[in-house]
C-alpha positions in Angstrom: -49.6 33.5 -54.3 -47.6 36.7 -55.0 -44.5 37.9 -53.3 -43.7 41.6 -53.2 -41.8 43.7 -50.8 -44.4 46.5 -51.0 -47.2 44.3 -49.7 -49.8 45.3 -48.5 -49.7 48.9 -49.9 -49.0 48.6 -53.6 -49.9 52.2 -54.3 -46.5 53.2 -53.0 -44.7 50.4 -54.8 -41.3 51.5 -56.2 -41.0 48.4 -58.4 -44.0 49.1 -60.6 -42.3 47.5 -63.6 -41.4 44.3 -61.9 -44.0 43.9 -59.1 -46.5 41.1 -59.8 -49.4 43.3 -58.7 -48.7 45.9 -61.4 -48.1 43.5 -64.3 -51.2 43.6 -66.5 -53.1 40.3 -66.7 -53.3 38.6 -70.0 -56.2 36.4 -71.0 -54.4 33.2 -70.2 -53.6 34.4 -66.6 -57.2 35.6 -66.1 -58.5 32.2 -67.1 -55.9 30.5 -64.8 -57.0 32.7 -61.9 -60.6 31.7 -62.5 -59.7 28.0 -62.5 -57.7 28.5 -59.3 -60.7 30.3 -57.7 -63.0 27.5 -58.8 -60.8 24.8 -57.4 -60.3 26.7 -54.1 -64.1 27.0 -53.7 -64.3 23.2 -54.5 -61.7 22.5 -51.8 -63.6 24.6 -49.3 -66.8 22.7 -49.9 -64.9 19.4 -49.6 -63.4 20.5 -46.3 -66.9 21.4 -45.1 -68.1 17.9 -46.1 -65.2 16.5 -44.1 -66.2 18.6 -41.1 -69.8 17.5 -41.5 -68.6 13.8 -41.6 -66.8 14.2 -38.2 -69.8 16.1 -36.7 -72.2 13.3 -37.7 -69.7 10.6 -36.6 -69.5 12.3 -33.2 -73.3 12.4 -32.9 -73.5 8.7 -33.8 -70.8 7.9 -31.2 -72.8 9.9 -28.6 -75.8 7.8 -29.5 -78.0 10.6 -30.7 -79.2 8.3 -33.5 -80.4 5.6 -31.2 -83.7 4.9 -29.5 -84.7 2.7 -26.6 -87.3 0.1 -27.4 -88.7 -2.9 -25.5 -87.6 -6.3 -26.9 -88.8 -9.4 -25.1 -89.6 -7.3 -22.0 -86.2 -5.7 -21.9 -85.2 -2.2 -22.8 -82.6 -2.1 -25.5 -80.9 0.7 -27.4 -81.1 0.3 -31.1 -80.1 2.5 -34.0 -82.8 4.8 -35.5 -83.8 4.3 -39.1 -83.1 6.8 -41.8 -85.5 7.9 -44.6 -84.7 4.8 -46.6 -85.6 2.6 -43.6 -82.0 1.5 -43.0 -80.4 1.7 -39.5 -78.1 4.6 -38.9 -74.6 3.1 -38.2 -72.3 5.4 -40.1 -72.3 9.1 -41.3 -73.2 8.0 -44.9 -76.5 6.6 -43.5 -77.5 10.1 -42.2 -76.5 12.2 -45.2 -75.6 11.1 -48.7 -72.0 11.7 -49.7 -70.5 11.4 -46.3 -67.9 8.8 -47.2 -64.6 9.7 -45.5 -62.4 7.8 -48.0 -64.1 9.4 -51.0 -63.9 12.9 -49.5 -60.3 12.5 -48.6 -59.4 11.3 -52.1 -61.3 14.2 -53.6 -59.5 16.7 -51.3 -56.1 15.1 -52.3 -57.0 15.4 -56.0 -58.2 19.0 -55.7 -55.0 20.0 -53.9 -52.9 18.4 -56.6 -54.9 20.3 -59.3 -54.4 23.6 -57.4 -50.6 22.9 -57.1 -50.4 22.4 -60.9 -52.4 25.5 -61.6 -50.2 27.5 -59.2 -47.0 26.3 -61.0 -48.6 27.4 -64.3 -49.5 30.7 -62.8 -45.9 31.2 -61.5 -44.5 30.4 -64.9 -46.8 32.9 -66.7 -45.9 35.6 -64.2 -42.2 34.9 -64.8 -42.7 35.4 -68.5 -44.8 38.6 -68.0 -42.2 39.9 -65.6 -39.4 39.4 -68.1 -41.5 41.0 -70.8 -42.0 44.0 -68.6 -38.3 44.2 -67.8 -37.4 44.0 -71.5 -39.9 46.8 -72.3 -38.3 48.9 -69.5 -34.8 48.3 -71.0 -36.0 49.2 -74.5 -37.8 52.3 -73.4 -34.6 53.6 -71.7 
């Protein structure tokens, strides 16, 4: 996010006029930071859904959602039924919203939004940095 030579101790920063951490935030930058924070939280929840998808898929492949019943005198392994009475064959049958293609598309879209917001943030910081440098020159 920010690049500064004084990281992680900004209290001893020698570049207080140009360091991104010392530049006061304006309203637009604060709003942008809130948007980025929101999108990062969304991305984290999407990644959790992706992990849940693979966990449930693994459980299905390990036959945890099957049961053994007698059909015509023979024991056969058949899928269990979910709350809607449908056989459990894929992760979406266990938990609503576990569609890998949909989750992957949402992750891609969210990452693109975050990239755009980061570019906007960088541009605003460049402007603020220049303003701080101009103020420093004028004050001298």
